[in-house]
C-alpha distance (Angstrom), angle and dihedral (degrees) to the residues before:
residue distance angle dihedral
M1 . . .
T2 3.81 . .
G3 3.82 117.1 .
E4 3.79 99.2 13.7
K5 3.83 92.7 107.0
N6 3.78 94.6 37.5
T7 3.77 129.0 96.1
E8 3.82 90.5 -121.3
T9 3.77 133.5 55.8
S10 3.78 140.6 171.6
F11 3.78 124.8 -85.0
G12 3.77 99.7 -176.3
F13 3.81 105.2 -56.4
R14 3.78 92.4 -23.1
T15 3.82 126.2 91.0
V16 3.79 113.1 -132.9
K17 3.79 137.2 171.1
T18 3.80 110.7 -81.1
E19 3.79 92.2 -123.9
D20 3.78 91.1 54.7
K21 3.77 100.8 55.2
A22 3.80 98.9 78.9
H23 3.75 94.2 56.3
L24 3.80 92.1 43.7
V25 3.78 90.2 54.1
R26 3.81 90.3 45.4
D27 3.78 90.0 54.2
V28 3.83 90.7 52.0
F29 3.80 93.3 54.8
D30 3.78 95.1 38.4
N31 3.79 88.9 58.7
V32 3.79 96.8 49.1
A33 3.80 102.6 31.5
G34 3.81 95.6 105.4
R35 3.80 93.3 58.3
Y36 3.79 99.1 25.9
D37 3.81 94.9 113.6
L38 3.79 93.0 45.3
M39 3.78 91.3 50.8
N40 3.80 91.7 50.3
D41 3.80 90.1 55.5
L42 3.81 93.0 46.1
M43 3.81 96.0 44.8
S44 3.78 96.0 48.1
G45 3.83 100.1 29.5
G46 3.77 85.4 -119.8
V47 3.82 93.7 -57.2
H48 3.81 91.3 123.2
R49 3.81 86.8 71.2
L50 3.79 91.0 57.3
W51 3.82 89.6 49.2
K52 3.80 91.2 51.0
S53 3.81 89.3 47.4
A54 3.82 88.5 53.4
L55 3.83 88.9 52.3
L56 3.82 90.4 53.0
D57 3.79 90.6 46.1
R58 3.80 90.0 57.7
L59 3.82 91.7 43.1
A60 3.81 93.2 51.5
P61 3.82 95.7 -164.2
Q62 3.79 117.4 -135.7
P63 3.83 134.8 -164.2
G64 3.77 113.1 -90.1
E65 3.79 95.2 26.4
A66 3.80 124.2 127.6
L67 3.80 118.8 -141.6
L68 3.77 127.9 -164.2
D69 3.77 111.1 -161.3
V70 3.78 107.9 -167.6
A71 3.85 120.2 -158.6
G72 3.79 80.3 12.9
G73 3.80 94.4 156.1
T74 3.81 111.7 175.2
G75 3.77 93.5 5.7
D76 3.80 109.2 -107.1
I77 3.80 96.1 142.3
A78 3.81 94.7 43.1
L79 3.78 92.6 49.0
G80 3.77 91.7 49.7
F81 3.76 91.4 47.5
L82 3.80 93.3 53.9
K83 3.80 94.7 44.3
R84 3.78 92.5 51.0
A85 3.80 94.5 44.4
A86 3.86 88.7 52.2
T87 3.77 91.0 60.1
R88 3.78 94.1 54.0
K89 3.77 130.1 82.8
N90 3.77 123.3 -143.4
A91 3.82 120.9 -172.7
R92 3.78 90.6 -157.2
T93 3.80 97.4 62.7
T94 3.79 143.1 19.8
Q95 3.81 91.5 -162.9
P96 3.80 117.7 114.4
A97 3.76 121.8 -124.2
R98 3.80 120.5 -95.1
A99 3.82 130.0 -150.4
I100 3.79 132.8 -166.7
V101 3.81 119.8 -161.0
C102 3.80 108.5 -154.0
D103 3.78 120.3 -172.9
I104 3.80 133.0 160.0
N105 3.76 90.0 -144.0
F106 3.83 112.9 79.3
E107 3.81 91.2 -167.3
M108 3.79 91.1 58.8
L109 3.83 91.0 51.4
Q110 3.78 88.8 49.0
A111 3.77 91.7 50.8
G112 3.79 89.5 57.6
I113 3.80 98.2 48.7
E114 3.79 96.1 89.4
K115 3.78 94.5 57.5
T116 3.79 95.8 39.9
A117 3.80 103.2 33.8
T118 3.81 96.1 103.8
V119 3.79 97.7 37.3
E120 3.79 113.0 118.9
G121 3.77 118.7 -136.1
L122 3.80 94.4 24.5
A123 3.82 123.9 120.1
R124 3.76 130.4 177.3
I125 3.80 127.5 -149.9
C126 3.76 131.5 179.0
G127 3.76 104.4 -133.4
D128 3.81 147.0 139.1
A129 3.78 121.0 -103.5
E130 3.80 87.9 -141.1
A131 3.83 93.5 55.4
L132 3.79 108.1 25.4
P133 3.84 115.4 -162.7
L134 3.80 92.3 -133.2
A135 3.79 134.4 100.7
D136 3.79 123.9 -104.3
R137 3.81 115.4 -83.9
S138 3.81 92.9 5.8
V139 3.84 105.0 133.0
D140 3.80 137.1 50.1
A141 3.77 97.0 -145.9
Y142 3.79 138.0 25.6
T143 3.76 122.6 -163.3
I144 3.79 132.5 177.8
A145 3.79 120.6 180.0
F146 3.82 120.9 -168.0
G147 3.80 91.2 -21.5
I148 3.77 112.7 90.7
R149 3.79 94.4 76.2
N150 3.80 88.2 61.4
V151 3.82 97.3 58.8
T152 3.76 118.7 100.6
H153 3.82 96.9 -135.2
M154 3.81 108.5 30.5
N155 3.79 93.5 -176.6
K156 3.83 91.4 55.2
A157 3.80 90.0 52.1
L158 3.83 90.6 51.2
T159 3.80 91.6 49.0
E160 3.79 90.4 49.9
A161 3.81 90.2 49.9
R162 3.81 90.1 56.6
R163 3.83 92.2 44.7
V164 3.83 95.0 58.1
L165 3.81 95.1 43.1
R166 3.79 120.8 94.6
P167 3.80 117.1 -126.4
G168 3.82 105.9 -75.7
G169 3.79 90.3 21.7
R170 3.78 118.9 146.7
F171 3.79 129.2 -119.6
I172 3.79 119.6 -162.2
C173 3.80 124.6 174.4
L174 3.80 121.7 -173.7
E175 3.78 111.2 -163.7
F176 3.74 141.2 155.0
S177 3.76 107.7 -98.1
H178 3.80 143.2 169.3
P179 3.80 122.5 -57.6
I180 3.77 112.8 -119.6
T181 3.80 96.9 -133.1
E182 3.78 130.4 54.8
G183 3.77 91.9 -132.0
L184 3.78 93.1 54.6
Q185 3.79 90.5 46.4
K186 3.79 90.9 55.9
I187 3.78 93.1 49.5
Y188 3.78 90.6 46.1
D189 3.81 92.8 49.2
A190 3.77 92.0 49.7
Y191 3.79 93.3 50.5
S192 3.81 94.5 41.6
F193 3.79 99.4 50.8
R194 3.80 99.0 35.5
V195 3.78 103.4 37.2
I196 3.80 111.2 25.6
P197 3.83 99.6 57.4
W198 3.85 89.1 44.8
L199 3.80 89.5 50.1
G200 3.81 91.0 47.4
D201 3.77 90.0 53.0
R202 3.80 92.9 50.3
V203 3.78 96.5 45.1
T204 3.81 104.3 33.3
G205 3.77 103.6 15.4
D206 3.78 90.1 -123.6
R207 3.79 113.4 105.0
D208 3.82 93.0 163.7
A209 3.80 92.1 59.7
Y210 3.76 92.5 59.0
Q211 3.75 93.0 40.6
Y212 3.80 86.4 58.9
L213 3.78 92.7 47.0
I214 3.79 91.8 54.5
E215 3.78 92.7 46.1
S216 3.86 91.7 48.6
I217 3.82 88.6 54.1
R218 3.80 90.6 55.8
E219 3.81 90.9 48.7
F220 3.81 93.0 53.0
P221 3.82 115.9 108.4
A222 3.77 119.4 -98.3
Q223 3.82 117.1 -101.1
E224 3.77 99.6 -92.9
D225 3.80 92.9 41.0
F226 3.82 91.3 54.3
A227 3.85 89.8 45.9
N228 3.83 87.9 56.3
R229 3.79 90.6 53.0
I230 3.82 89.8 53.0
R231 3.82 89.3 51.4
A232 3.79 91.4 48.7
A233 3.84 89.4 55.4
G234 3.81 87.9 62.3
F235 3.80 102.9 -98.3
A236 3.80 124.9 142.6
R237 3.81 133.5 -149.0
V238 3.80 90.6 31.6
A239 3.80 114.2 -175.1
Y240 3.77 140.2 151.6
E241 3.79 136.4 -152.3
N242 3.80 123.6 -156.1
L243 3.80 116.8 -132.6
T244 3.79 123.4 -158.8
G245 3.81 91.9 0.5
G246 3.80 93.5 -48.7
V247 3.82 98.0 -50.6
A248 3.84 81.4 124.0
A249 3.76 132.9 9.2
L250 3.77 139.1 -160.8
H251 3.80 114.9 -135.3
M252 3.79 113.8 -162.7
A253 3.80 134.0 -175.3
R254 3.77 144.9 150.1
R255 3.75 133.5 -127.7
I256 3.77 111.2 -127.8
């Protein structure tokens, strides 16, 4: 919880004024939006797609459900959700699933328009995870992938997630986390700090953006600490699952 009521907060390894963080993060993603998907593939060797697939496996999308994908960027999770729901049959409804991609960065939403423009049941809104432009209890599922570490007040974002979920609704967060062995952590650190900023510079022309992204990963709470934050926001059945030895983790919960 530290820092959320203070006048300063972290921006990677830097300390900045709380009111400045949102626009600093926005600048990062505005600068890399056009090549964001390409960089994700290059940085992870495509493994991020397997992690997102694992998220969708746990979510098990169904016809008639409404998803809110926060920090949804170019729409990977929302697209996967709609495609999977379309393959399922549900005796209780003939309604198709719906998905909303919400992102505070307009440039990220723009970058996803080409691959989602013709997808039925998909909407996009430019909005803040800490003050979602949705009604109470309006969605069945809330997802956020690689985005919650970028919000200024993480606890506010978690409280908002619970607010918009219907009773029984599912919360799933996919985020970079902390490797479970010291050896893996050393390898991960060496790759992250030496390769990823260099790659970001070569591909997007913005080394600083990817330096921030690596630093923000290191500042993110450990698995159990983040699980406790989710519990504190009022969620039940809180659990997490390490992926690739804890390089990433799925955090799951229900609204009761």
